[in-house]
N, C-alpha and C positions, 0 to 999 in steps of 0.2 A: 593555341595555347592550352594549358591544363585547366581542368575543373578542380577547384579546391574547396573543401568543406572545412570550416573552422568551428570547433566546438567551444562555446563560451565567448563572452564579450568582455573579458577582463582586459587590463591595459596591455599585457604581454601578447595576448591573442590578437587584439586590435592592431598592435604595432606590426605584427607579422602580416595581418590581412592587408593593411595599407601598402606595405612594401611589395607584397605579392601582386596586388592589383596594379601598381605602377609598372611592374614587370610584364604586364599584359595578360595575366591570368584572370579567369573568372572565379570570383571569390564570394562564397555565401557563408554567413555566420549564423549559427543556431544557438540561441541563448535560452536557458530554461526559465529565467525570470522575465519580468516585464521591462527591464532596463539594462543598460550597459554599465561597465566600470568595475564589476567584480567587487573587491573589498573597498574600492574607493567610492564610498557611499555618502549620502547626505540625509540629515534629519531636519525637518522644518516644522515649525509650530508658532503661530501667533506673531509672525514677522521675524522670528529668530531662526537662524540656520547654523548647522554644525556639520563639520566633516566627521563621519563615523569611521573612517579609515585613517590613513596617514594624514598628518597635518602640515608636514614640511617636505620639500623636495631636495634631495641631495644628488649631486652629479647631473645637473640639468643638461649637460652636453649630450647626454643620451637622447633626450627628446628634441634638442636642437638639431641633432643629426637626423632624427626621424622626419622632422618637418622639412629640412633641406632636401632630403632624398625623395620626398613624396609630393612636393608642390612648390609653388612660387612664394607663398607667404611663409616667412620664418616664424619660429615659435613665438618670439616677442610681439609679432603682429596679431597673434591669436590669443595670447594670455598675457597678463601683466606679471612680471617676475621682479621680486624685490629681495635683496639680501637681508637676512635677519641679523640685526646688530644691536645689542650683543647677541651672540648665538644662543646663549642660555644664561640664566641666573641660577646658581646652585645654592640651595639652602640645606645645610647639613644638620644632623641630629643634635649637635651641640650648640646650634644657633649661628654658627659661622656662615657668612654669605660671601659669594664671589660671583662677579659678572665676567664671563669669558667672551672675548671678542670673536667675531666671525672671521675664520680663515687667517688668523695671525698668530703664528707660533711664538714670536717674540712678545706679543701682547698677552698671550696666555701665560707665559712664564712669569712676566711681570705681575699679572693679576694674582696668580697663585702665591707668589712670594709675599705680596702685600697682605693677602687675606689669611694664609696658612702659616706664614713664617719663612724666614730666609732658608733657602735650600729646597723648599717644596717645588718651586718652579723648575729648578735645575733637574731634580729627580724626574719630574714629568717630561721635561724636554729630552732627557737621556732615554727615557722609555719610548718616546715617539721616534727617536733615531733607530731603536731596535725594531719598532713596529714598521718603520719604512723598509727595513731589510726584508721582513716577511712580506710586505706589499710588493716589493720589487721582484721577489722570487715567485710570487703566485699571480700577479696581475694578469698576465697574458693567458695562462691556462685556465684561470678561474673566471675571468670576465670577458675576454675578447676572442677566445677560440672555442670551437666545439670541444666538448669533453673528450679526452682521448679514449680510444678503445680499451686501453689498459690504464685505469686511473690509479694504479698502485703507487706511483711516485707521489701523487697528491695526498696519500694517506700518511706520509711522513711529516713531522712537525717542522715548519719553516722558521719559527721564531727562534732567534739565536740564543744559545745557552750562555749563561753568565759564568765568569770565572769565579771559583771558590778556592782560593789558594793557587795551587798549580794545576788544578783540575777544572773542567767545565761541568757545572751542575745543570742538567736539563730541567726545563720548566714545562710541565705538561698541561696545566690548567690556567685559566685567566685569573682565578682567585689566588693562585700561587704567585703570579706576577705582582699582584697588589701587595701581598704580604712580604715577599722577599725583596722587591725592587723599589716599591713606592714608599713603604715604611711609614705610612701615616694613614690612619683609618679613614680620614676624609678623602685623601687621594685614592685609596682603594675603593671607597664608595663611588667616587667620580668614575673610575674605570668600570665598576660593576654596572652603573647606570647605562652605559653605552651598550653593554651586552644585553641587559634586560630589554632595552628599547627595540632590539632586533629579535627578541624572542628567545634568547639564550640565557640559561642559568650559569653565572660565572663559576660556580663550583664544579660544573661538569664541562663547560665550554673549553676548547683547547686554547693554548696560549696564542695561537694564530688569530684568535678573535681580537687581538691587539690592532689588527688592520681597521676595525670599525671606528674607534676614536681617531685613528690616523686619517681615515678617509674624510670624516666629517670636519675635522679641524684643519685639514689641508685644502679641501675643495669647497667648503662652506655649506651653509644652509639657506634655502630660498623659500619664500612664500609666494603662492600663486593667488593673485587678486581674485576675490570671490570664493576662495578656498580651493583645496585640491580637486574637488569635484569639477571645477572649471577646466582642469587639465583633461579629465576624462571626457568632458563635453567637446573640447577641441580635437582630441584624437578621434572621437566618434565622427565629428563633422568632416575631418580630413578623410576618413574612410569613405563616407558618403560621397564626397567630391570625387573620389577615385572609383566610384561606382561599385563599392562593396555593398552587397545586399545583406540586410539583417532580418532575421526571423525570430521574434521574441515569443516567450511563453511556449517554447517548443523544446522539451528535453530530448537529448540523444540517448537512446537505450543501448546501442551497441555499434562497434566498428565492424564493418563487413570485410571478409577476407576472400580473395579469389586468386588462385595460382600463386599462393604464398606471399601475397602483399595486400595492403589495405586497398579496398575497392569502393568504399563509400560508407554510409552510416544508415542505421535504422532508427527512425524517429519514434517517439511515443505514439502509440496508435498503430504502428506497424508500417508506415510509409518508408520506402527505401529510396535513398538519394545516392546515385552513383557519383564517384569522384576519382580523379587520378591521384590525389594526395589528400590526406586528412591531417589537420593540425588540431590537437587537443589542448585546451587551456589548463588542463590538470591531468596528470597520469593516474586517474582514479581507477581502483580495482574493478569497478563495475564495467569498464570498457574492455576488460581482458578475459573475464570468465576463466576458461581453462588455460589461457596463456599465462606465462610468467608475468607477475606484476613487477614493474620497474622499481628500482631502488627508491625509497621514500625517506625523506629527512623528517623524522618524528621527534620533535622537541618536547611535546607534551605541554606546551604553553599556549595560552590564549590571552585575549585582552578584554578588560572591562572598561567601558567608556561611559562617563557621566556627563551629560550635557546640562549646563547650568544657565538658566535665564535670569539675569540680574537687573534690578532697577538701579539707576544712577550711572553716570558716565565713568569711563576708565580714568583712573587718577593720573596725575602728572608723575612721570618717573616709572610708570609701569613698563614691563618688558613683555615681549611676545611669548617667550617660553621660560618657564621656571621649573626646575627639577627639585622636588622636595624629597630629601633622603630621610629614611626612617631607621629605627633600630628595633630590636626585639622581635625580629621575624616579620615585621610589617613591610608591605611592598613599597618600592620607590614609586612616587607619583609624579607624573608630568602634567603641568598646567599650561594650556595654550590660550593666550589672550590676544588674538589678532585684532589690530585696530582697523577694522574693515567695515565701512558702512553697509556693505552688501549682506552682512551677517546679523544685523540688528534692526529693530523697527525704526529707531531714531537715535539721535545723539544722547538721549537720556536713558539708554539701556546698553547692556553689554552681553555678548555671548561668550561663554567660557567653556572649554572642553578639558576634562580631566581624565587621564588614562593611567592604567596600571597593567603590567604584564603579570599573569598568574598561572599557576598550575591548573589545567582544565579539570573540571569535575562536574558532571551533570547533576549531582545531588546538592551542590552548593547553594545556599541561600544568599543571593548576591546583594539584597537590600542592606543588611547590616554591614556588609563589606563596603558598599558604596557610601554608607554613613562615614566610615573611617577615611575613605578617599576624600570626601568633601571636607572633613575636619582637617586633614593634612593640607588640602588646597587653601584653607584659611590662612596658612602661613605665607602664602604667595599673594592672596587677594585681600586687602584690608577691608574689614567689615563685611565679609562674605555672608555670614549667617543672616545679618540684618538686611542685606540687599537681595537675598534669594527669593525669586518669585515662584519658580518651580524647577524640577529636575526631571531628566529622562535617563534611565539606566539601560545601557546596551551590554548584554552579557555574551560570553563565548557561545552560548547556545543560540543567541540571536544571529551571531556570525555563522554558525553551522547552518541555520535555516536559510540564510541568504546566499551562502557560498559553497555549501556542501561539507565544510569542515570547520571545527571550532579552533583549530590550531593556527599558530602564527608561523608562516614559512620564513625561515631565516636565509640570509645570503650563504652561498657555498663557502665552506671553510676547509682549508687543508688541515692535515693532522688528524688526531682522534681516530686513527685507523681507518679513515675514509667514511665514517658513519655520518658526517655532515655534508657529504656530497649528494646533491639531489639527483633525480633522474636525468639521464642524458637527453639532449634534444632529439636525437634519433632513437626511436623506440626499437624494441626487439623485432617488431613486425615492419618490414620494408614498406615505405609509403605512409607510415604513421609517425608524426612528429609531436613533440611537446613544447609548448611555449607558456610562459607565465611563472609565477612565484614558486611553484612546486617543481620546476624543472631547472636545469642548468641555465644561468648561474645563480638561481635562488631568489629569495623573497626580497621585497622592497621595490619601490617604484622604478628606480634606476635599473636594478637587476632584471625586473620583469621586461622593461624595454629592451635591454640587451638580449634577452632570450628571444624576443620577436625578431630582432635583427639576425641572430644566428640561424633561426629556423628558415627565414626567408633566404638567407645565403645558401643554406644547404639544399633548398629546393631549386633555386634559380641557377646556382653554379654547380651543384652536384658534388662529385668527388673532388673537384678542383678547389672547393672552398676551404680556405685555411683560417678564416676568422676576420673580424672587423679590423679595419686599418685606422 
């Protein structure tokens, strides 16, 4: 069987490693940091613990499939999965509040009508119908199949144009969808928040980004007991059980080429490791030098995360996720309050995570920005200022230090002339493959897991591989 080197121990790369090891290959993972998980990190202090990456899991079927295909223990025997209900509480700039149920379109329509007025739910429901059209048109090529050699058809907008009189008026951006179709600033803000949560600016994101709220509201949101880091732990342990070897604190400096294909890697310090295939967790330019750098989805957005240690227990009626919408150019803030004993010292304290997606800027002073985030979070957490023991601010530059980039990789989106299609899983160099959030089908835990499945299929089945079933 083949010798395979995997660069990086992110979730997508580990998903590929586990599947390849089950297929009988010898797999070694080289990770430049001292731990696994990539962006799925953890911050701990004084008995408090916080996820520093994603806080919720969408499309858990991706990881259920990984665990079914790589061992006897299903995912639910390795981590505790719980549906989050309500999926989110939304607090709008005018003070209006609405709790949206998990994976219930009828419940969402009813809740929006009650909170925003008659007709609001119907407009949102009609929008989701059009979003489903875009989903149905792009699900296979964007999620379940290797990116086609000619991705030009995916550059066209799949979101259906609305009729304006006798003509159909095309909608090119997600912001236009909110203005033209939802016709309520609060519904538009609700739509915008889904785009920002995935790293997209609604003003420039294509209308096809409508699939993001459709996906969440159709398939639901799930919490992993102990935090999302527990999922990274489980995937790592599954790799170890399949005899994947991990070498930490060992950067890879270059991919070696021989006879026109990848032949191994050169490690920091000069050591050469030969391989039949190389899987990279990111299509970083440093691995290409004179070769053409693969297409890169550059959104220019990063995340600021503020970890809050609070005295006092979580109050009755608190919800897991609250989205606080702002006005006047301030960012939308997401407040996560998991009721999880594993994340707090005892029942008289609470761990709260506050996040915002922002334009990245190395010169930004993030402490005043974090002050505004905490102030906004006070609309979701009663008495927050009086309960606050301490806070820890994690900036896009901290993410750059740990992962190599400050940006947020978003899921692949059709339309926009193809600029939001990430690198294909097959690189321009035969024998070199890409897995993880920076490659097809893009960012987010579910998409990263899909990329690992696609890469494993391409290596194991070769030219006969047509995608996940």
